[in-house]
N, C-alpha and C positions, 0 to 999 in steps of 0.2 A: 504493499500500500504506499502511495506517495504521501510522505509526512507533510509536504507543502500544502495539501488540501486541508488537513487539520489546522495547520498554522494559519492559513489564510482565513479559515472560519473563526479561530480564536481572536484574530486581529481585527474582526469586524467590530465597529462601535458598539452595537447592542451587547455582544459577548463580553467585551472589555468592560462595559459599565456594570454587567453582572458581577464580574470579578472585583470591580471597585466597591460594590456594595458588600461583598463578602470581606474584602480587606478592611473596610470601615469597622465591621464588628470585631474582627480579629485584633485590630490595634486599639480597640475601645474608643473609637471616635463617637462623637455625639450626633453624627449624621442620622437623620430619621426622616422618613416620608410620612406626613400626617395621615392617619387611618382612612379618612374618606377618599384621599387621592388615588390610591391603588385600585379601589373599587371603581371609580370613575374611568381610570385608564383601562381596566380589564373590560368594562362594558363597551368602551369605544372600540377596542381591538375586536371583540366579538361582533359588534355591529358592522365594522369595516370589512372583515373577512367574510361575514355572512352575506352582506349586500353584494359585494363584488362577485361572490360565488353564485348568487342567484342570477346576476347579469350574464355571467359566463355560461351558466347552465342553459339559458335561453338560446345562446349561440350554438352550443354543442347539441342541444336536443336530448331527449331520453332515448338512448340507444341500448343495444344489448350489453355493451361494455358498462354503461351506467348501472343497469339493473344487476349485472353480475357483481359489480363493485359493492353495491348496497347490500346484497345478500352475503358477500364475503365479509363485509364489515360487521354485520350483525352476528354471523357465525363465529368470528374471532372474538367478539365481545362476550359471547357465551362460552366458548371453548377454553379461553385462557384461564378464567377463574376456576374451572373445574380441574384442569390438570395441575395448576399451581397449588390448589388447595391440598392435594395429596402429597405434593412435595413439602409444603409448609407443615403438614401434620407430623412429619418426621421429628420436628423439633418443638413445635408449638401446640397449644390446645386448640380445640375446634373453633372457638370464638375468634382468636387472633389469626388463625390460619384463614378463616372465611373472610374476615375484614381486609386482610392484606391481599388475598386472591381477588377480591372484588376491586380493590384499588388498582391492581395491575391489569385487570380485565377492562377497565375503563380507560379514558384518555386524558391527556393534558392539551388543552387548546392552545396554550402559550408555546409549547413545543412544536405543535403543528404550524403556528404562525411563524415561529423562528425558522422552521424548515422551509416555509414558503419564501421568506426573505432570502434565505440562502440560495434557493433555486433562482430567484429573480436576479441576485447578484451575479450568478454564473451564466445567466441568459438561457437557462433551461426551461422549456415551456411545460406548464402543467394546466390541467383543466379545473374550472371552477366547481364542477360537480363534486370534487373531493371534499368540499365543505359539507355536503349532505352526508357523506360517510362519517365525517367528524361528528355531526349531530346524532347520527344513529348509534354511535358506539358509546355514548356517554351513559345511558340508562340501563341497558340490559345486564351489565355486570353487577349493578346494585341488586337487582332482582335475583340473579343467580346466587349471589353471596348469601342472601337471606334464605333461599331454598336450601343451601348447603348447611346453614346453621340449624334449620328445622330438621333436616334429614339425619344429621349426625348428633343431635342432642334430643333423642326421643324420650329420655327420662325426665325432661323438663318442659313443661308446657309454657310456651312463650306467648305473651299477650301484646300484640300490636295490630293495628288496623291496616290490612293490606291496601285499602283504598287510599290511606294517607301515604303509605310507602310508594305506591304508583304515582300518586300526585307529585310527591317530592322528586321521584326519579325522572318523570317526563315533563314537569312544569317548573323545575327549579330555574332560577333566573338565567343561568348561562345557556341552558338548552332552549328556553323560551325565546330569549333575545336572538340567539343564533338562528333558530328555525324561522322566527318572525322576519328577521332581516333578509334571510334567503328568500322567503316568499315574496317580500316586497321587491327584491331585486328581480325576481322572475316576472312580477306584474309590471314593473316600470321599465325593465329592459334598458336599452342603450340610452333612451331619453333620460331615465332616472340617473344613470351613471354620469351623464354629461352635467347634470344639475349638482350632483353630490361629489363629483371626483376631486375638486379642490380640498374638500374636507375628508373624504374617505381614503384618498390616495396621498394627497400632499403632506398630511400630518402623520401618516401611518408609521414611518420609520422612526421619527422622532419620539412618538409616544411609545413605541415598542422598546426603544432604547431606555427611556425613563422608567418604564415598567420593569424591565429586567434589572435595573439598578435596585429597585425595591425588592425584587425577587432574590437578588444577592444578599440583601440584608436579612431577609426572612430565612433563606437557606443556611446562612452562616450561624444563625441563632439556634437552628435545629441540629447542628453538628454534634453538640453535646449529648443529644439524645441517642446518638449512635453508640455510645458507650453501653446502653441498655440492650442494643440489638445483637451485639456479638458478631463474630466473623461470618456466621452462617447467613444472616440476613443482609449483610453488606455484599457478599458474593452473590446472593440471590438478586439483589437490587441492580447488579451489573450484568450478570450472566442471562437472567431471564429476558430482559429486554433485547439482548442480542439474539437469543433463540427465537423470540417472537417476531423480531424483524426478519430473521431468516425465513421463518414460516410464511410471513407476509410476502416476501420477495418471490418465493416459489409459487405462491398463489397468483401473484401479479404477472409472473412470467409465463407460466405453463397453463394456467386456468383462464385468466382474463386477458392476457397479452396486452398489458398496459404499456403506455409510453414510459420513458425513464423518469420523467418528472412526476407523473402520477404514482409510479411505483415507489419513489422515495417517500412521498407523502403517506401512502398506504403503509409502508414499513414503519414510518415514524408513529402512525396512529397505533399499530400493533405493539410497538416497543414502549410507548409512553405509559404513564401511570397517573392517575387522578390524585390531586392533593387538595381539591376544593369540594367538588360535588359528592364524591363517594365518602370521604371522611365525615362530611356533615351528615350524610344519611346513616353511616355506621354508628356515629355517636348517639343518634336517636334510637336506632332499632337494635343495636348490639352493644349496649353499654358495658358489657363484660369484657369486650376487647380493649386492649391498651392502645390509646391513640398515638402515644409516642412511637409505637412500632410502625404503624402503617403510614403515619404522616412523615416521619423522619426518613424512612426508606425511600418514599416516593419523592420528597422534596429536597432532602439533603444529599441523596446519592443518585437516583435515577434521573432527575431533572437536569442537574449539572452535567452528568455523563452524556446524556442525549444531546444536549445543545452544544457541547464542546467537541466531544469525540464521536459520539454515536452517529450524528447526521452525516459527517464525512465518511465514517466507516460503512454505513449502509449505502451510500453512493458508490463506494468502492465495490461493494458486493454487486451492485447493479452493473457496473462496468464489466465485471467478470462474467455475469450471467447473460447480459444482452449483447456483449461484443465478442 
């Protein structure tokens, strides 16, 4: 693998600002992003990527490739929690295993957005319909995780309303805004893009950069939680994303026959882990699980690995398979 690809990715402003945020915590700087700001930034990023995806979906149309991609996305979101649950059960109890498995079955929208920016910087084309795959992969893992908890804790009757679980899974703020923006992009098409392009495109990289600065601060604060996870979970948080990305690339190449840009985004979706939607759901429905385990592994290990080394690594895998 050409190390220059990893170096060029790390030397991108958004990634460097992520490391700046981590450095601020490690040297005990008082740098801090006020709490409401990251929420606003994340909402903007979801709106921008969703709206642009909807516009691009109109251009590409609903083809066989689009339908196969949606089916593959849902399948991976259900498959990953199941197989990782049994790996995690080797060292953890059922509650922690299910919570972490659900976390890795879901996705990180920011990792996807970072990969999109990476492809744009390299001039590699990708299709907007991949945003629909992003939206579809967020929720199924939550449901599968809860099913696993119920199946493997038969001696304990668990009380929670499935209607509320499904509501939180499919109507949480990130999924709702992403899907809503996608639909508005579809309805307004190119005309809507011309109206919103200065806002949706012109500010995108600056806001992504500032958001990753805050993510660096948050990730660095979670590093201390890794002492509780042990070597097993740290290795899991690195090796499982690579394995999932590899499975995603095989599906992209031999089943769907995606282009290289779409394949990278699909691999990133398979490899990423949720540190917002799934942890929030698990805290409510599986309070027995330890949040420091599933949040710190996803946010302090998998997320930094993916945005620095993982994305170039998966692109290298694409170069080997496609060429």
